[in-house]
C-alpha positions, 0 to 999 in steps of 0.5 A, a space after each residue: 191701555 197697556 204700554 206696547 213698549 213693555 212687550 219686546 221686554 215679556 218677549 224676552 222673558 219668554 225667550 229667556 225661561 225657554 233658554 233656561 229650560 231648554 238648558 236643564 233638559 241638556 243638563 239632565 241629558 248630560 248627566 245621565 250619560 255621564 251616570 249611566 251604563 248606555 248599554 245596560 241604562 244601570 248606574 255606572 261606575 261613577 255612580 257605585 262608587 258615589 253610592 258607596 261614599 253616601 252610604 259611608 256619610 254619618 247617620 246611616 247604617 254603612 253596609 256592604 258592598 258586592 262586586 259580582 262578575 260574569 266569568 265566561 262573558 269573552 267566551 260567549 263572545 268568541 263563540 256567539 258575537 259580540 251581539 249575543 254577548 251584548 244582550 247577555 250583559 242586558 238580561 243580566 243586569 235586569 235579573 240583578 236590578 229585579 232580585 235586589 232589594 228597593 234600595 240597593 244601588 246596582 250598577 255596571 262597573 266595565 265589561 261583564 262587572 256589575 257591582 251592589 251597594 246595599 244598606 245590609 250587614 256582611 250577613 244579609 249582604 252574603 244572602 243577597 250575593 248568593 241570590 244574585 249569582 244564582 239567577 246569574 246562573 239561569 240559562 239565557 235563551 237565545 233564538 236556537 240555543 241557550 247560553 250558560 254563564 259564570 259568575 263569581 262575587 266579591 263581598 266587601 263590608 263598609 265602614 264609616 270614613 273609608 275611602 270609597 275607592 278602597 272598598 271597591 279595591 277590597 271588594 274586587 280582591 275577594 272577587 278574584 279569590 272567588 274566581 280561583 275557587 271555582 265557578 258561582 262564588 262568594 269569598 269575603 274580604 278579609 286582610 289576608 287578601 291583602 297580604 296573600 296580595 303583597 306577597 304574591 307581587 313579591 313573588 312575582 318581582 323576585 321569581 325572574 333569574 332565580 335559577 341563574 341566582 342560584 336560590 332554587 334547591 332540593 330536599 330530599 325525603 326518604 320512601 320506606 319499604 315496610 317489608 324490609 325497613 330500609 329506603 327504597 325511594 326518595 322524593 325530591 321537593 322544590 324550594 326557592 330559597 329567597 334571601 327576603 321573602 326566604 324559604 317558598 315552596 312550590 305551592 306558591 312558586 309554580 303557579 307564580 313561574 306558570 304565569 311568568 312563563 317559568 314553568 318548562 325553565 323551572 321543571 327542567 331544573 328540578 329534572 335534571 338537578 334531581 336526575 343528577 343526584 339519583 345518578 350520585 347517590 347510585 354511584 355511592 351505592 344507594 341504588 335508589 327510585 326517585 320521584 318528581 312532583 310536577 303539574 299537570 301542565 308541563 306533564 301534558 306539555 310536548 316537550 317533556 318526555 323528550 326533556 325527560 328523555 335527555 336527564 335521563 341520557 345525560 345523567 345516566 339515570 336508569 329510567 325504572 328509577 325515575 318516577 313522575 307524581 301528579 296530585 289527584 287536585 290537578 285531575 279534571 273531568 276527561 283524563 283522556 289527555 293525560 292518560 296519553 301523556 302518562 302513556 308517553 312517559 311510560 313508554 320511556 321506562 319511567 314509573 308513574 304516580 297519582 301522589 294525595 290520593 284521598 279517593 273522593 275525587 277521582 272515580 275508579 273508571 278515571 283510575 283505570 284509564 291511567 296509566 299509574 304504578 302507585 297511589 300515595 295516600 295521606 294518613 288522618 291525623 286520628 284512627 276515626 278516620 281509619 277506614 277511609 284509608 281502608 278503603 284507599 288501599 283497597 282500590 290500589 290493590 283492586 287496581 294493582 297498583 303499589 300503595 305509599 303511605 305519606 304523613 307517618 309521624 309516629 308510631 301509631 300512623 306507622 302500623 296503621 299503614 302496615 295494618 293497611 297493607 301499604 308497602 311504602 311509606 315516608 314521614 317525619 317518623 323516618 326522615 323529615 325533608 332534608 338537603 342531599 347531604 343530611 340524607 346520604 347520613 340518614 343513608 349511610 346508617 343502612 349500609 351493611 357493616 364493612 367485614 
């Protein structure tokens, strides 16, 4: 016969087992909450970092990390509302999980940014990234509409012993480059990205106040009229001469200036400095036109034409002696806004040109719509590309536009530009870009001898 006095102890044991079981269930639930993205059900950033760290530990091929971002998620939220945006995020997560490998860890980092940790090496991982971008770009069906997603991806190879957060940072650097390069692109990480990031940070740190410190400068390059063999114009080229950074070109300078809200300040300085120099040369007997290369953002800025008019007036520069150029690479699909902006400049009497014209990015119809006076065509590096030069000159001449051959570095290129029918040319054969004083010495060589 059993001892009834033992029964409470059995009951207590049952209760303890139940408590332990409940505690385990709670711990598992908490673990799920802390490791899972609640919207998509994917592993969260913490788990992605843990997966990266796990792949780095011994005995396993390190693999690769792909970071993917839905670039236009904010636009989708603005247009359709956050509920639709959330639905897109959930569908994107499903597509990524479905098309990734069975052993890959796919997680959501934050917002529209996801990650895939794979055992694949960089070549296979790149192919995986392309596949994932392809499935993400397929339309997302709504009750009354279709939503299209634009995405970008960055790829970083994992290395044994490397910090997981550093791997993630490198992949995100590659992602930024992919997004800057266009839609639905994947980019590799390389050390040049680190260098570019440091350089960009330095530019942003030192640029404020550069105008007031007198660090901005203009170099000038003559434009020669081929039939006369004499300079007819000069292109003004912006330089930022910094004691630490060295000489910074407009290609680096202007995007940073635009980001910092300094685009107008820099453009105004260039405009007034160039007009002042043109007027000085005119008083000294050099009747040249002067061209400025201006960004698309500056040209379409409503305050730019009044500033041009003010500079012409203040410095007494004839409007027909000023030319404003934009780069063909800046043109978008819709040229209507640009056409209106160039029209406002032409109304002031200013000449307009299209720089770095290759003929492949701009349609003939777009060129017809733009109020232009001339095209600048870069010369090919070898004679094999001369048919492209001839075709570009032919397009310009059909539209009644003058042609400036760029990059005349030697006698061969001079001959090509003459044979193609270019009216003007510029390049190192005549003079490299130089300070105003050196250009004046060059121009003095074309003065008529005194009687």
